[in-house]
Biotite code that builds the C-alpha atoms (Angstrom):
import biotite.structure as struc

atoms = struc.array([
    struc.Atom([-12.918, 1.150, -2.175], chain_id="A", res_id=1, res_name="ARG", atom_name="CA", element="C"),
    struc.Atom([-10.871, 2.912, -4.852], chain_id="A", res_id=2, res_name="GLN", atom_name="CA", element="C"),
    struc.Atom([-7.991, 1.500, -6.842], chain_id="A", res_id=3, res_name="ILE", atom_name="CA", element="C"),
    struc.Atom([-5.402, 4.198, -7.717], chain_id="A", res_id=4, res_name="SER", atom_name="CA", element="C"),
    struc.Atom([-3.080, 3.456, -10.646], chain_id="A", res_id=5, res_name="VAL", atom_name="CA", element="C"),
    struc.Atom([0.313, 5.010, -9.630], chain_id="A", res_id=6, res_name="LEU", atom_name="CA", element="C"),
    struc.Atom([3.677, 5.367, -11.484], chain_id="A", res_id=7, res_name="GLU", atom_name="CA", element="C"),
    struc.Atom([7.071, 5.515, -9.912], chain_id="A", res_id=8, res_name="SER", atom_name="CA", element="C"),
    struc.Atom([10.476, 5.896, -11.592], chain_id="A", res_id=9, res_name="PRO", atom_name="CA", element="C"),
    struc.Atom([11.885, 3.053, -9.558], chain_id="A", res_id=10, res_name="ARG", atom_name="CA", element="C"),
    struc.Atom([9.033, 0.494, -9.737], chain_id="A", res_id=11, res_name="CYS", atom_name="CA", element="C"),
    struc.Atom([6.939, 1.459, -12.702], chain_id="A", res_id=12, res_name="GLY", atom_name="CA", element="C"),
    struc.Atom([3.198, 1.351, -12.733], chain_id="A", res_id=13, res_name="ILE", atom_name="CA", element="C"),
    struc.Atom([1.519, -0.213, -9.544], chain_id="A", res_id=14, res_name="PHE", atom_name="CA", element="C"),
    struc.Atom([-1.824, -0.078, -7.783], chain_id="A", res_id=15, res_name="ARG", atom_name="CA", element="C"),
    struc.Atom([-2.879, 1.142, -4.338], chain_id="A", res_id=16, res_name="MET", atom_name="CA", element="C"),
    struc.Atom([-6.126, 0.186, -2.540], chain_id="A", res_id=17, res_name="ILE", atom_name="CA", element="C"),
    struc.Atom([-7.132, 1.640, 0.630], chain_id="A", res_id=18, res_name="GLU", atom_name="CA", element="C"),
    struc.Atom([-9.463, -0.636, 2.570], chain_id="A", res_id=19, res_name="VAL", atom_name="CA", element="C"),
    struc.Atom([-11.590, 0.474, 5.519], chain_id="A", res_id=20, res_name="ALA", atom_name="CA", element="C"),
    struc.Atom([-11.424, -2.000, 8.432], chain_id="A", res_id=21, res_name="ALA", atom_name="CA", element="C"),
    struc.Atom([-12.792, -2.274, 11.893], chain_id="A", res_id=22, res_name="PHE", atom_name="CA", element="C"),
    struc.Atom([-12.975, 1.028, 13.613], chain_id="A", res_id=23, res_name="GLY", atom_name="CA", element="C"),
    struc.Atom([-12.740, 3.046, 10.264], chain_id="A", res_id=24, res_name="VAL", atom_name="CA", element="C"),
    struc.Atom([-15.728, 5.057, 9.510], chain_id="A", res_id=25, res_name="GLY", atom_name="CA", element="C"),
    struc.Atom([-14.647, 6.210, 6.023], chain_id="A", res_id=26, res_name="SER", atom_name="CA", element="C"),
    struc.Atom([-11.819, 6.955, 3.593], chain_id="A", res_id=27, res_name="ILE", atom_name="CA", element="C"),
    struc.Atom([-11.497, 10.425, 2.376], chain_id="A", res_id=28, res_name="VAL", atom_name="CA", element="C"),
    struc.Atom([-9.850, 10.816, -0.942], chain_id="A", res_id=29, res_name="GLN", atom_name="CA", element="C"),
    struc.Atom([-8.491, 14.332, -1.036], chain_id="A", res_id=30, res_name="SER", atom_name="CA", element="C"),
    struc.Atom([-6.122, 14.166, -3.916], chain_id="A", res_id=31, res_name="ALA", atom_name="CA", element="C"),
    struc.Atom([-8.732, 13.780, -6.652], chain_id="A", res_id=32, res_name="GLY", atom_name="CA", element="C"),
    struc.Atom([-7.898, 12.642, -10.190], chain_id="A", res_id=33, res_name="VAL", atom_name="CA", element="C"),
    struc.Atom([-4.530, 13.550, -11.764], chain_id="A", res_id=34, res_name="GLY", atom_name="CA", element="C"),
    struc.Atom([-0.901, 13.539, -10.802], chain_id="A", res_id=35, res_name="THR", atom_name="CA", element="C"),
    struc.Atom([0.505, 14.239, -7.381], chain_id="A", res_id=36, res_name="PHE", atom_name="CA", element="C"),
    struc.Atom([3.940, 14.188, -5.979], chain_id="A", res_id=37, res_name="ALA", atom_name="CA", element="C"),
    struc.Atom([5.632, 11.967, -3.469], chain_id="A", res_id=38, res_name="LYS", atom_name="CA", element="C"),
    struc.Atom([4.716, 12.942, 0.157], chain_id="A", res_id=39, res_name="MET", atom_name="CA", element="C"),
    struc.Atom([1.548, 14.872, -1.030], chain_id="A", res_id=40, res_name="ASP", atom_name="CA", element="C"),
    struc.Atom([-1.507, 14.052, 0.810], chain_id="A", res_id=41, res_name="GLU", atom_name="CA", element="C"),
    struc.Atom([-3.756, 11.596, -1.123], chain_id="A", res_id=42, res_name="LYS", atom_name="CA", element="C"),
    struc.Atom([-6.339, 10.949, 1.484], chain_id="A", res_id=43, res_name="GLY", atom_name="CA", element="C"),
    struc.Atom([-7.005, 9.671, 5.021], chain_id="A", res_id=44, res_name="CYS", atom_name="CA", element="C"),
    struc.Atom([-8.826, 7.335, 7.113], chain_id="A", res_id=45, res_name="PHE", atom_name="CA", element="C"),
    struc.Atom([-11.388, 8.615, 9.574], chain_id="A", res_id=46, res_name="LYS", atom_name="CA", element="C"),
    struc.Atom([-11.794, 7.094, 12.999], chain_id="A", res_id=47, res_name="PHE", atom_name="CA", element="C"),
    struc.Atom([-8.815, 4.732, 13.310], chain_id="A", res_id=48, res_name="GLY", atom_name="CA", element="C"),
    struc.Atom([-6.337, 2.733, 11.404], chain_id="A", res_id=49, res_name="GLY", atom_name="CA", element="C"),
    struc.Atom([-6.902, 0.550, 8.413], chain_id="A", res_id=50, res_name="SER", atom_name="CA", element="C"),
    struc.Atom([-5.031, -1.362, 5.537], chain_id="A", res_id=51, res_name="THR", atom_name="CA", element="C"),
    struc.Atom([-3.469, -0.235, 2.394], chain_id="A", res_id=52, res_name="VAL", atom_name="CA", element="C"),
    struc.Atom([-2.965, -2.913, -0.444], chain_id="A", res_id=53, res_name="ILE", atom_name="CA", element="C"),
    struc.Atom([-0.098, -2.224, -2.981], chain_id="A", res_id=54, res_name="LEU", atom_name="CA", element="C"),
    struc.Atom([0.075, -4.389, -6.113], chain_id="A", res_id=55, res_name="VAL", atom_name="CA", element="C"),
    struc.Atom([3.300, -4.582, -8.060], chain_id="A", res_id=56, res_name="PHE", atom_name="CA", element="C"),
    struc.Atom([4.511, -6.420, -11.023], chain_id="A", res_id=57, res_name="ASP", atom_name="CA", element="C"),
    struc.Atom([6.586, -9.570, -10.025], chain_id="A", res_id=58, res_name="ASP", atom_name="CA", element="C"),
    struc.Atom([9.760, -8.388, -11.776], chain_id="A", res_id=59, res_name="GLU", atom_name="CA", element="C"),
    struc.Atom([9.778, -5.034, -10.066], chain_id="A", res_id=60, res_name="LYS", atom_name="CA", element="C"),
    struc.Atom([9.762, -5.787, -6.326], chain_id="A", res_id=61, res_name="VAL", atom_name="CA", element="C"),
    struc.Atom([11.400, -8.485, -4.175], chain_id="A", res_id=62, res_name="LYS", atom_name="CA", element="C"),
    struc.Atom([9.574, -8.885, -0.911], chain_id="A", res_id=63, res_name="PHE", atom_name="CA", element="C"),
    struc.Atom([11.685, -9.579, 2.296], chain_id="A", res_id=64, res_name="ASP", atom_name="CA", element="C"),
    struc.Atom([12.220, -13.399, 3.181], chain_id="A", res_id=65, res_name="ASP", atom_name="CA", element="C"),
    struc.Atom([10.223, -13.221, 6.338], chain_id="A", res_id=66, res_name="ASP", atom_name="CA", element="C"),
    struc.Atom([7.203, -11.835, 4.665], chain_id="A", res_id=67, res_name="LEU", atom_name="CA", element="C"),
    struc.Atom([7.435, -14.698, 1.978], chain_id="A", res_id=68, res_name="LEU", atom_name="CA", element="C"),
    struc.Atom([8.012, -17.320, 4.561], chain_id="A", res_id=69, res_name="LYS", atom_name="CA", element="C"),
    struc.Atom([5.163, -16.415, 6.837], chain_id="A", res_id=70, res_name="TYR", atom_name="CA", element="C"),
    struc.Atom([2.701, -15.678, 3.845], chain_id="A", res_id=71, res_name="SER", atom_name="CA", element="C"),
    struc.Atom([3.448, -19.223, 2.553], chain_id="A", res_id=72, res_name="ALA", atom_name="CA", element="C"),
    struc.Atom([2.446, -20.565, 5.954], chain_id="A", res_id=73, res_name="GLN", atom_name="CA", element="C"),
    struc.Atom([-0.797, -18.497, 5.881], chain_id="A", res_id=74, res_name="GLY", atom_name="CA", element="C"),
    struc.Atom([0.500, -16.573, 8.889], chain_id="A", res_id=75, res_name="MET", atom_name="CA", element="C"),
    struc.Atom([0.034, -12.862, 9.516], chain_id="A", res_id=76, res_name="GLU", atom_name="CA", element="C"),
    struc.Atom([3.103, -10.503, 10.049], chain_id="A", res_id=77, res_name="VAL", atom_name="CA", element="C"),
    struc.Atom([2.851, -7.402, 11.906], chain_id="A", res_id=78, res_name="GLN", atom_name="CA", element="C"),
    struc.Atom([4.175, -4.422, 9.917], chain_id="A", res_id=79, res_name="VAL", atom_name="CA", element="C"),
    struc.Atom([4.470, -0.928, 11.578], chain_id="A", res_id=80, res_name="ARG", atom_name="CA", element="C"),
    struc.Atom([4.484, 2.153, 9.491], chain_id="A", res_id=81, res_name="CYS", atom_name="CA", element="C"),
    struc.Atom([7.882, 2.871, 7.997], chain_id="A", res_id=82, res_name="GLY", atom_name="CA", element="C"),
    struc.Atom([9.103, -0.773, 8.097], chain_id="A", res_id=83, res_name="SER", atom_name="CA", element="C"),
    struc.Atom([10.984, -2.150, 5.340], chain_id="A", res_id=84, res_name="LYS", atom_name="CA", element="C"),
    struc.Atom([8.914, -4.712, 3.244], chain_id="A", res_id=85, res_name="LEU", atom_name="CA", element="C"),
    struc.Atom([10.837, -5.186, 0.023], chain_id="A", res_id=86, res_name="ALA", atom_name="CA", element="C"),
    struc.Atom([13.548, -3.919, -2.311], chain_id="A", res_id=87, res_name="VAL", atom_name="CA", element="C"),
    struc.Atom([13.064, -2.730, -5.903], chain_id="A", res_id=88, res_name="PHE", atom_name="CA", element="C"),
    struc.Atom([14.765, -4.845, -8.585], chain_id="A", res_id=89, res_name="CYS", atom_name="CA", element="C"),
])
């Protein structure tokens, strides 16, 4: 696993961790070290889908109520690519 420290004008510094899961053979980090722009390729998962973990400072992001509710109950929430998860404070 690799932890990338990223910075955005809207949410400041945050971390992104790509996690290979069932059906994923490897993660290819194509961006290397340094700066890259929004929508630039950073890398890809080989042989299937996987999980991306984003870690933000508490005061920068407000997660949607349904995610908070079900997370507090220890329940999984299905999230599709492009779904709204939160708003920036």
